[in-house]
Structure formats: structure tokens, C-alpha cells
N, C-alpha and C positions, 0 to 999 in steps of 0.2 A: 546432495550437498553435504559436506562434512559438518559434524556438530559444532566444531570450533568456528567454522565459517559462518554458520547460522548465528552463533553467539556474537561474533564480531559484527555482523550486519545489524543485529538487534541492538548492540551497544552503540553502533554508529547512529542508528535511527534515534535512540534515546538521547544521545548527546546533542543531536541536531534539534530535537524537540525542546530540550532543556535550555531555553533561550537565555536565562539569567545565570546558568552554570552552577546552580545550588545543589545539584545532584538529586533533585526531585522534580517531577512534572506536576505542575499545578493544573487545575481544571481549565484555566484560561489557555495554557499552553497546549493541552490535549484538544480542546475545542478548536483552537486556531488551526491545528494540523488537520483535524477532521473536516473543517470547512474548506481547506485547500483541496481536499479530496472530493469535495462536493457532498459530504455527509453532514447534514444539519440535524443536530439533536437539541431537544429542549434542555434547559438547565437541569431539570428534574431527571430526565433520561440519562444525561451524562453523569450526574451524581450517583444515580443508582448503579450504573455500570461500573464506575470507579470504586464505589464503596464496597463492592463485592470482594475486592482484593486489597484495598488500602487499609493500613493499620494506624493511620494518622488521623488526628481530629480534623484537619483541614482538607481531607480527601486527596492529598497529593500522593504521588506514586514514587517509590524508590525504583531503582533499576530492576531489582528482583520482582517487585510487585508488577511492574510494567511487563516483564517477561511472562508472568503468570496470566495477566490479562490478555496479552497478545496470543499466548498459547491457547487460552480458553476460547478466544474468538476463532482461531484456526480450527480447533477441535470441533467447535459447534458448527462451523461452516462445512467441514468435511463430513460430519455425522448427519447433518440435516440433508445434505445432497445424496449421501450414499444410502441412508436408511429410508428416507422418504421417496427417493427416486424422483423428486420434483425438479426435473431438469429445466422446466420453464422458469421456475423461480430463480435458479442459478443463472440462467441466461439473462434475466432481467437485471440482476445485480451486475453481471459482467458487462451488459450493455451500458449501464450507468458509468462503470469504470472506463469503458471504451470512450465514452463521450468526454470524459475528463482529459484524455490524451488527444482526442481529435480536435485540435484547437481551431482549425479552419472549417470544421464541420463538412468535410468532403467525403466522409464515411471511410477514410483511410488514415492510418497513423504513419507518418514519415519518421525517419530517424531524428530529424531536427525537432519535430514535435515531442517525441519521446524524451529527448535531451532537455528541452525547455521545461517540461512538466517535472521530470526528476530533479532538475536544478531548482525549480520553484519550491519543491518539497524539501530541498536541502539534502537530497540523497546523493547528488553528484555535483561537480563543478561545471562551469561552462568551459569550452575550449575544444580544440581540434582532437586531442587524445580522447576526450569523453564522447565526442560526436562519433568517432570511429568505433568506440565500444558500443554505442547505440546502433550504429549501422550493422555491426556484427550480430547484435541481438535481433534486429529486424530480419536480417538475412537468414538467421537460424530457423525462423518460423515462416518465412516467406515462401509459400508453396508454389506460387505461380511466377516467381522471380521478377516481379514488377518493382521491387525496391520499397514496397509499401506493405503495411499490414491491414488487411480487412478484418471484419469482426470475427469471421471463422478462424483466421490465423491468430488473432489476439486471444480468442477463447482457447485455442490449442496451447498457446504460450502460458496462459494463466492456469491451466489445468494439468499441465505436464509436470510431473515430479522430477526434480533434478537431483 
């Protein structure tokens, strides 16, 4: 993925999270987003994570600070899986993410489930065009051509570098 594309996606994510449009992410806005993902941190854990990159007294994040935090999370994730070789730990994290998308708990992710979750997170809109994009995404990793993503296919999608 091109650097400008990554920057645009990160900017879109930031703008979606910035509910009041003040150009800063408050602890509440960050916590709300994490809760939508099924990640529940204590107030202390959240403050600690944010204060590592925030330069403000209220621990809110500018876009640049958000990018720094986001990148550090990605770097930590990739280094912990590559250096420790702890694939089991990575699988547990991916399984938790998989459960967020598997809304009907049938152990598969359909394109409509993918669309609903991405829409709930504010990352895409509802509508036929967006559903078609989700269908293409599922088809790209659908190894057995059943129109659904099982955990193995989801893991492949999440760990493939584009």
C-alpha cells in the first residue's frame, strides 16, 4: 500500500474518531473506539498508553500524535510476533478480532457482517457500493470459494502485507 494511501486511511480514521471535530482525540473518544473493537482498558491503562505520545496536559492526541501511537502499536505487534515467534498469542488476538466481525457467531464472516462492523466503526458507509467492496475483500481471501471468511482466511487477510 502506498504511503499516501496509508496516510489518507489514517487521516480518515482520525477524523472519524474525532467526534466533536476539534482536531484532537480525547481519552473518551479513543476509549469509545476501542470499546467498539471489543478492547476494554482501564482508565489508567488508557492514560498510560496515550501519555506516552501526547504533549498536552489533558492527554488528548493531535493527528501527528495519533499517527505516532498507531505506528508504535503496529511496530510492537509486528516485532512481538516476529521476534518471539509466539504464533499462539497472535492467533488469540486475531480470534478476538474475528469474533468482533462474526456478528451471528456462526464462525464465518460474511460480506454483510464485514460491512456492518466497518460501518459501525465509522470506516465506511452503508450502501450497495460499499457492500460490493466488502464482497470483493472477502472474495480476495476466500480460499474455498464459499463466499464467507473462516478464521484461517481471516488470519491470512490480517497478516498479508499489501
